[in-house]
C-alpha positions in Angstrom: 0.6 -153.8 17.0 -0.6 -155.5 14.2 -4.0 -157.6 14.9 -3.4 -160.8 13.4 -5.8 -161.8 10.7 -7.0 -166.0 10.9 -7.5 -167.6 7.6 -11.3 -167.9 8.4 -11.4 -164.2 8.2 -8.8 -163.1 5.8 -9.6 -162.8 1.9 -8.1 -164.9 -0.4 -7.4 -162.0 -2.4 -4.1 -161.7 -0.2 -2.9 -164.0 -1.9 -0.2 -162.8 -4.5 -0.2 -165.9 -6.2 -4.0 -166.2 -6.3 -4.3 -162.7 -7.9 -1.8 -163.7 -10.3 -4.3 -166.5 -11.2 -7.1 -164.6 -11.6 -5.7 -162.5 -14.2 -4.3 -165.6 -16.4 -8.3 -166.8 -16.1 -9.8 -163.5 -17.0 -7.2 -163.6 -19.8 -8.2 -167.4 -21.0 -11.4 -167.2 -20.4 -11.4 -164.1 -22.4 -10.3 -165.6 -25.2 -12.3 -168.8 -25.3 -15.7 -166.2 -24.5 -15.1 -164.1 -27.6 -14.5 -166.9 -30.2 -17.7 -169.3 -28.9 -20.3 -167.6 -31.5 -17.8 -166.2 -33.8 -16.3 -169.9 -34.9 -19.8 -170.7 -36.1 -20.3 -167.7 -38.1 -17.2 -167.7 -39.9 -17.7 -171.3 -40.9 -21.2 -170.1 -42.2 -19.5 -167.0 -44.2 -17.8 -170.1 -46.1 -20.4 -171.8 -47.3 -20.9 -174.2 -44.3 -24.5 -174.7 -42.9 -25.4 -174.4 -39.6 -24.7 -178.0 -38.5 -21.4 -177.9 -39.9 -21.2 -174.5 -38.3 -22.3 -176.0 -35.3 -19.7 -178.7 -35.6 -17.0 -176.4 -34.8 -17.8 -175.7 -31.2 -18.8 -179.2 -30.5 -15.5 -180.7 -31.8 -13.7 -178.3 -29.6 -15.9 -179.1 -26.2 -15.4 -183.2 -26.9 -11.7 -182.3 -27.0 -11.8 -180.5 -23.7 -13.7 -183.2 -22.6 -11.0 -185.9 -23.3 -8.2 -183.8 -22.6 -9.9 -183.4 -18.6 -10.3 -186.8 -18.6 -6.5 -187.4 -18.6 -5.6 -184.5 -16.2 -5.7 -186.8 -12.8 -3.1 -188.4 -14.8 -1.3 -185.5 -16.0 -1.2 -183.4 -12.8 0.3 -186.6 -10.6 3.3 -186.2 -13.0 3.6 -182.7 -13.9 4.0 -178.8 -12.6 -0.1 -177.9 -12.0 1.4 -174.0 -12.9 3.0 -175.4 -15.8 0.0 -177.1 -16.9 -1.9 -173.9 -16.5 0.1 -171.6 -18.6 0.3 -174.1 -21.3 -3.5 -174.3 -21.1 -3.8 -170.2 -21.4 -1.3 -170.4 -24.3 -3.4 -172.7 -26.6 -6.4 -171.3 -25.9 -4.6 -168.2 -27.7 -1.7 -170.1 -29.9 -3.7 -171.4 -32.5 -6.4 -169.1 -33.1 -5.0 -166.7 -36.0 -4.3 -169.5 -38.1 -8.8 -169.7 -38.5 -8.0 -166.4 -40.4 -6.3 -168.4 -43.2 -9.3 -170.4 -44.1 -12.8 -171.2 -43.6 -12.7 -174.9 -44.7 -14.3 -176.9 -42.2 -11.1 -179.4 -42.0 -9.0 -176.0 -40.7 -11.6 -175.1 -38.2 -11.9 -178.5 -36.8 -8.4 -179.3 -36.7 -8.1 -175.4 -35.0 -10.8 -175.8 -32.7 -9.5 -179.3 -31.7 -6.0 -177.6 -30.2 -8.1 -174.7 -28.7 -10.2 -177.7 -26.9 -6.7 -179.5 -25.6 -6.1 -175.7 -24.1 -9.4 -175.1 -22.6 -9.0 -179.1 -20.5 -5.8 -178.0 -19.3 -6.7 -174.6 -18.0 -10.3 -175.3 -16.9 -8.8 -178.3 -14.7 -5.7 -176.8 -13.3 -7.3 -173.6 -13.2 -10.2 -174.8 -10.1 -6.7 -177.3 -8.4 -5.1 -174.2 -8.4 -7.5 -172.1 -6.7 -7.8 -175.0 -3.9 -4.2 -175.3 -3.6 -3.1 -171.5 -3.5 -5.1 -170.2 -0.4 -5.6 -171.6 2.7 -8.6 -174.7 3.1 -10.3 -172.2 5.2 -10.7 -170.0 2.3 -11.4 -171.9 -0.4 -15.0 -170.9 -0.7 -14.2 -167.4 -0.9 -11.4 -168.9 -3.7 -14.0 -170.7 -5.8 -16.2 -167.5 -5.9 -13.7 -164.9 -7.0 -12.7 -167.6 -9.7 -15.7 -168.5 -10.5 -15.9 -164.0 -11.3 -12.9 -164.1 -13.2 -14.9 -167.1 -15.6 -18.1 -165.2 -15.7 -17.1 -161.8 -16.4 -15.9 -162.3 -19.8 -18.9 -164.6 -20.6 -20.8 -161.9 -20.1 -19.3 -159.1 -21.7 -17.2 -160.9 -24.7 -20.3 -163.5 -25.6 -22.2 -160.6 -27.3 -19.0 -158.7 -28.4 -18.0 -161.2 -30.5 -20.4 -160.9 -32.7 -20.4 -157.5 -32.8 -16.8 -157.2 -33.3 -16.4 -159.3 -35.8 -19.1 -157.4 -37.7 -17.3 -154.3 -37.2 -13.4 -154.9 -37.7 -13.5 -158.6 -39.2 -13.0 -161.9 -38.3 -9.0 -161.6 -39.0 -8.5 -158.7 -36.9 -10.6 -160.7 -34.0 -8.9 -163.9 -34.4 -5.7 -162.2 -33.8 -7.0 -160.3 -30.8 -8.4 -163.6 -29.5 -4.9 -165.2 -29.9 -2.8 -162.5 -28.3 -4.5 -161.8 -25.0 -4.4 -165.6 -23.9 -0.6 -165.8 -24.7 -0.1 -162.6 -22.7 -2.2 -163.9 -19.9 0.2 -166.7 -19.8 3.1 -164.7 -18.7 1.3 -164.7 -15.5 3.0 -167.7 -14.7 6.0 -165.7 -12.7 4.0 -164.7 -10.6 2.3 -168.2 -9.3 3.8 -170.3 -7.1 4.7 -174.0 -8.3 2.3 -176.2 -6.5 1.7 -179.8 -6.7 -2.0 -180.9 -6.2 -2.0 -181.5 -2.5 -3.3 -185.0 -1.2 -6.6 -185.3 0.4 -7.4 -183.7 4.1 -6.0 -185.8 6.8 -8.7 -188.1 8.4 -11.0 -188.0 4.8 -10.8 -191.4 2.9 -10.2 -191.0 -0.7 -13.1 -192.9 -2.2 -14.0 -191.0 -5.9 -17.6 -193.0 -5.2 -18.7 -190.0 -2.4 -18.7 -187.5 -5.6 -21.4 -188.7 -6.8 -24.0 -186.6 -4.8 -22.8 -183.7 -5.6 -21.5 -184.6 -9.0 -24.8 -185.6 -10.0 -26.2 -182.3 -8.7 -24.2 -180.4 -10.7 -24.8 -182.1 -14.1 -28.4 -181.9 -13.7 -28.0 -178.3 -13.0 -25.6 -177.8 -15.7 -27.6 -179.2 -17.9 -30.6 -177.6 -17.3 -28.5 -174.3 -17.9 -27.2 -175.4 -21.3 -30.9 -176.0 -22.1 -32.4 -173.4 -20.8 -30.0 -170.4 -22.3 -30.6 -172.5 -25.7 -34.1 -172.4 -25.8 -35.4 -169.8 -23.8 -35.5 -167.0 -26.4 -37.5 -169.8 -28.2 -40.4 -170.1 -25.5 -40.7 -166.6 -24.2 -41.3 -163.6 -26.0 -38.4 -162.2 -27.8 -38.4 -158.9 -26.2 -38.2 -160.6 -22.9 -35.4 -162.9 -23.4 -32.4 -161.2 -23.8 -32.8 -159.7 -20.5 -34.1 -162.7 -18.6 -30.4 -164.1 -20.2 -28.5 -161.0 -18.8 -30.5 -161.2 -15.8 -29.2 -165.2 -16.1 -25.6 -164.3 -16.3 -25.6 -161.8 -13.5 -27.6 -163.9 -11.1 -25.3 -166.7 -11.5 -21.8 -164.7 -10.2 -24.0 -163.5 -7.6 -25.0 -166.7 -6.2 -21.7 -168.4 -6.7 -20.0 -165.2 -4.8 -22.4 -165.4 -1.8 -22.1 -169.1 -1.8 -18.5 -168.8 -1.5 -18.8 -166.4 1.4 -21.8 -168.2 3.5 -20.4 -172.0 2.6 -16.7 -170.7 4.3 -18.7 -169.9 7.3 -21.3 -171.7 7.3 -20.6 -174.7 5.9 -20.7 -176.2 2.0 -23.8 -178.5 2.8 -26.0 -176.0 4.6 -25.4 -173.6 1.5 -26.3 -176.6 -1.1 -29.9 -177.7 -0.1 -31.2 -174.0 -0.2 -29.5 -173.3 -3.4 -30.8 -176.6 -5.3 -34.0 -175.7 -4.0 -33.7 -172.0 -5.2 -33.0 -173.1 -8.5 -35.7 -175.8 -8.8 -38.3 -173.2 -8.4 -36.5 -170.7 -10.8 -37.0 -173.1 -13.5 -40.6 -173.8 -12.7 -41.1 -170.2 -13.2 -39.9 -170.2 -16.7 -41.8 -173.0 -17.4 -44.6 -170.6 -16.3 -43.2 -168.1 -18.0 -42.9 -170.3 -21.4 -46.7 -171.2 -20.7 -48.3 -168.0 -20.2 -46.7 -165.0 -18.4 -43.4 -164.1 -20.2 -42.4 -161.4 -17.4 -42.2 -164.3 -15.4 -39.3 -165.1 -17.2 -37.2 -162.6 -15.2 -37.4 -163.7 -11.8 -37.2 -167.3 -12.7 -34.1 -166.4 -14.7 -33.0 -164.7 -11.7 -33.6 -167.1 -9.0 -32.5 -170.1 -11.3 -28.9 -168.2 -11.9 -28.5 -168.0 -8.2 -28.9 -170.9 -6.9 -26.8 -172.2 -10.2 -24.0 -170.0 -8.9 -24.1 -171.4 -5.6 -24.4 -175.0 -6.8 -21.4 -174.6 -8.6 -19.4 -173.3 -6.0 -20.9 -176.1 -3.1 -20.5 -179.3 -5.3 -17.0 -177.8 -6.3 -15.8 -177.5 -2.4 -17.4 -180.1 -1.1 -15.5 -182.6 -3.9 -12.3 -180.9 -2.8 -13.2 -182.2 0.7 -13.4 -185.8 -0.4 -10.7 -186.3 -2.8 -7.6 -184.8 -4.2 -7.7 -181.3 -6.1 -6.6 -182.8 -9.5 -9.4 -185.7 -9.1 -12.2 -182.9 -7.8 -11.6 -180.5 -10.7 -11.7 -182.8 -13.1 -14.9 -184.3 -11.9 -16.4 -181.0 -11.6 -15.6 -179.7 -14.9 -16.6 -182.5 -16.5 -19.7 -182.3 -14.7 -19.6 -178.6 -15.8 -19.0 -179.1 -19.6 -20.6 -182.7 -20.2 -23.6 -181.3 -18.6 -24.0 -178.3 -21.0 -23.8 -180.9 -23.9 -26.2 -183.4 -22.4 -28.7 -180.3 -21.8 -29.0 -179.1 -25.3 -29.3 -182.7 -26.4 -31.9 -183.6 -24.0 -34.5 -179.9 -24.2 -34.2 -180.5 -27.9 -35.8 -184.2 -27.6 -38.0 -183.3 -24.7 -39.5 -180.4 -26.7 -39.8 -182.2 -29.7 -42.2 -184.6 -27.8 -43.7 -182.1 -25.2 -43.5 -178.4 -25.9 -41.5 -175.9 -23.9 -43.6 -175.3 -20.9 -43.8 -179.6 -20.3 -40.3 -179.4 -20.8 -39.1 -176.7 -18.4 -41.5 -178.1 -15.6 -40.3 -181.9 -16.1 -36.1 -180.0 -15.6 -37.6 -177.6 -12.7 -39.1 -181.1 -10.8 -35.7 -183.1 -11.3 -34.0 -180.1 -10.0 -35.9 -179.9 -7.0 -35.8 -183.9 -6.4 -31.9 -183.0 -6.2 -32.5 -181.8 -3.1 -32.5 -185.2 -1.4 -28.7 -185.6 -2.3 -28.1 -182.5 -1.3 -28.7 -183.6 2.0 -27.3 -186.7 2.0 -24.1 -187.2 4.1 -21.2 -189.4 3.5 -18.7 -190.5 5.1 
């Protein structure tokens, strides 16, 4: 006789549609991660300066955020599954056009088209994660979804640069275009859903998202700034290992938080996660000041805390409002926070140096604990 499996104990991987979602997510984010460092290199190869080269990714992220702002409206009127497939395909379909020219107008135009796709992919992916599994499994589902995002980033960000030198830009652009398009075909295995209304008994007040959203913005800004400037702040021999540890710890923290959050509640996980990340950044400040090896421990703590914060804030937002609004708010916090972090760190570093900037960031993250323990009804 089969023993029934409760939603609390079952894994979301038992859901066929969710498995197809993870496969498509890996494919879509592979197309993103492969080219994030490569398009600026292609621009420089065509004669562009560093500022113009960096602007290609800036255009991509700007259009991504603008698309995300329109997602609640779109998701109320359109099938989430269809938008997810469209976004995944749009990450890939325009990509081979990069090979036609390294002129900046072409790079900006293709980057903008891909930005629309990435905006669709990120919001609908998070929303589908919430819709395709029982509510009791959302934390673990978000953790697995985070792994599907994180693995391509860890593996393919450095691989893209290496491949551009080995096989050339043209073949790489074609490969980065084909993978997301093929991945979009997994839509046939994902059931049709519409974003669910908020859970019964929970008032739909977007203002209740503010504490979780603020925590997410501060942590993502810290991650964006630290990943950009850590190689300049510590011994060059230590920096690559620290960044790799940070990426691995982020995935582990998100996975662990998903399991603990479903079992003990998201808010009980959020406050320790915020403290862990803040302490990690303080150690990174110490590493920037005098003790470079401490950067490895700091990267591990901050990565684990940041991963856990990603997971818990998303689920807490889903508990407050419908999945379309929650997913949009969370993704804007993530993408916008990264951009703000890179800009903000640059300004602070110019004014006060690396150790002071990292220390200020650590203190700000530790102060976010007050928001993490705040209860809203």
